[in-house]
C-alpha positions as CSV (number, residue, x, y, z in Angstrom):
1,M,0.0,0.0,0.0
2,R,1.2,3.4,-0.8
3,I,-0.2,7.0,-0.2
4,V,0.3,9.6,-2.7
5,E,-0.8,13.1,-3.4
6,T,-3.1,13.6,-6.3
7,A,-4.8,16.3,-8.3
8,D,-6.8,13.7,-10.3
9,L,-10.1,13.7,-8.1
10,T,-11.7,11.0,-10.1
11,A,-10.8,8.2,-7.7
12,V,-10.9,10.6,-4.7
13,H,-14.7,11.3,-5.7
14,A,-15.5,7.8,-6.2
15,L,-14.3,6.8,-2.7
16,R,-16.1,9.6,-1.2
17,R,-19.3,8.8,-3.2
18,A,-19.2,5.2,-2.0
19,V,-18.8,5.8,1.7
20,F,-20.2,9.2,2.4
21,I,-23.2,9.4,-0.1
22,E,-24.2,5.8,-0.6
23,E,-23.1,4.1,2.8
24,Q,-23.9,7.1,5.1
25,G,-26.7,8.9,3.3
26,V,-24.8,12.3,3.1
27,P,-26.7,14.5,0.5
28,E,-24.7,15.1,-2.7
29,A,-25.2,18.9,-2.4
30,E,-23.5,18.7,1.1
31,E,-20.6,16.4,0.1
32,W,-19.4,18.4,-3.0
33,D,-18.0,21.8,-2.3
34,D,-15.6,24.4,-3.7
35,L,-12.9,23.4,-1.2
36,D,-11.6,20.5,-3.2
37,G,-9.8,22.9,-5.6
38,Q,-8.0,24.5,-2.7
39,A,-7.0,21.1,-0.8
40,V,-4.1,18.6,-0.9
41,H,-5.5,15.3,-1.6
42,L,-4.2,12.1,-0.4
43,L,-5.0,8.7,-2.0
44,A,-4.2,5.5,-0.5
45,L,-3.5,2.6,-3.3
46,A,-3.0,-1.1,-3.4
47,G,-1.3,-1.6,-6.7
48,E,-3.5,0.7,-8.7
49,A,-6.7,0.2,-6.8
50,P,-7.7,3.4,-4.7
51,L,-8.9,2.3,-1.2
52,G,-8.8,5.4,0.8
53,T,-8.7,9.3,0.8
54,A,-8.3,12.5,2.8
55,R,-8.0,16.0,2.2
56,L,-5.7,18.7,3.9
57,F,-5.8,22.3,4.4
58,V,-3.4,24.8,5.8
59,A,-4.8,27.9,8.1
60,G,-1.7,29.5,9.5
61,A,0.1,27.1,11.9
62,T,-3.0,24.9,12.1
63,G,-3.5,22.1,9.5
64,K,-6.9,20.5,8.9
65,I,-7.7,17.0,7.8
66,G,-11.2,16.2,6.4
67,R,-13.2,13.9,4.2
68,V,-11.2,10.8,5.5
69,C,-12.7,7.8,4.0
70,V,-11.6,4.1,3.6
71,A,-13.3,1.6,1.2
72,R,-15.4,-1.0,3.0
73,T,-13.1,-3.8,1.8
74,A,-10.0,-2.1,3.3
75,R,-11.5,-1.1,6.9
76,G,-9.6,-2.6,9.8
77,S,-6.3,-3.0,7.8
78,G,-4.4,0.0,9.1
79,L,-4.9,2.1,6.4
80,G,-7.0,4.7,8.0
81,T,-4.1,5.0,10.5
82,A,-1.8,5.3,7.6
83,L,-3.9,8.1,5.9
84,I,-3.9,10.0,9.1
85,A,-0.1,9.5,9.6
86,A,0.6,10.7,6.1
87,G,-1.8,13.7,6.5
88,C,0.0,14.8,9.7
89,D,3.3,14.4,8.1
90,R,2.5,16.5,5.1
91,L,1.1,19.2,7.3
92,Q,4.0,19.2,9.4
93,A,6.3,19.6,6.3
94,L,3.9,22.7,5.4
95,G,5.0,24.3,8.7
96,C,1.7,23.3,10.6
97,T,2.1,22.8,14.5
98,R,-1.3,21.6,15.2
99,V,-3.7,19.5,13.2
100,E,-7.6,19.6,13.6
101,L,-10.4,17.5,12.3
102,G,-14.0,16.9,12.7
103,A,-14.7,13.3,13.7
104,Q,-18.0,11.3,13.5
105,L,-18.8,10.3,16.9
106,Q,-18.2,6.6,16.2
107,A,-14.8,7.2,15.1
108,L,-13.7,9.3,18.3
109,R,-11.8,6.3,19.9
110,F,-9.9,5.8,16.6
111,Y,-8.7,9.2,16.4
112,E,-7.8,9.4,20.2
113,G,-5.6,6.3,19.6
114,L,-3.8,8.6,17.2
115,G,-3.1,11.2,19.7
116,F,-6.2,13.6,19.1
117,A,-8.3,15.1,21.8
118,A,-11.8,16.0,21.4
119,F,-12.9,19.6,22.1
120,G,-16.1,21.8,21.7
121,P,-19.6,20.6,21.8
122,I,-21.0,17.8,19.6
123,Y,-22.3,19.3,16.2
124,D,-24.1,18.0,13.2
125,D,-22.5,17.6,9.8
126,A,-24.8,16.4,6.9
127,G,-26.9,14.7,9.5
128,I,-24.0,12.9,11.3
129,P,-23.1,13.8,14.7
130,H,-19.4,15.1,14.8
131,R,-17.0,16.5,17.5
132,K,-13.9,18.6,16.7
133,M,-10.4,17.0,17.7
134,A,-7.0,18.3,17.7
135,R,-3.2,17.1,18.3
136,A,0.1,18.9,18.5
137,L,2.6,18.4,15.7
138,A,6.3,18.7,16.6
139,P,7.7,22.1,15.4
């Protein structure tokens, strides 16, 4: 498995459609936004098969990871952990000292295991309860 940066959003969008729209019922109008053109996109591949994706943003010293998803067939394989690690590494290389994300409540433990801590209240994103989480990155 390898994780690459990509500007070709075909596979990224296919994964997000399968996970967020088809599996989780997120409305298309809420999944697709103008931010894709501003983001760094990571794509996890097994051979040439796309299995996971995440998008990254930089806001000063804070990096943001979003739209993290892993194909159903690859869940539990460590791919999600590898995507978050790659995202944190890339954000650190871009000068970020902190990373934030919005986690679905069912994924809080996963992110806590990667060093993230929840903050703020529970909020709704596309009909799914979320909580903001953050962790420090080494300077």
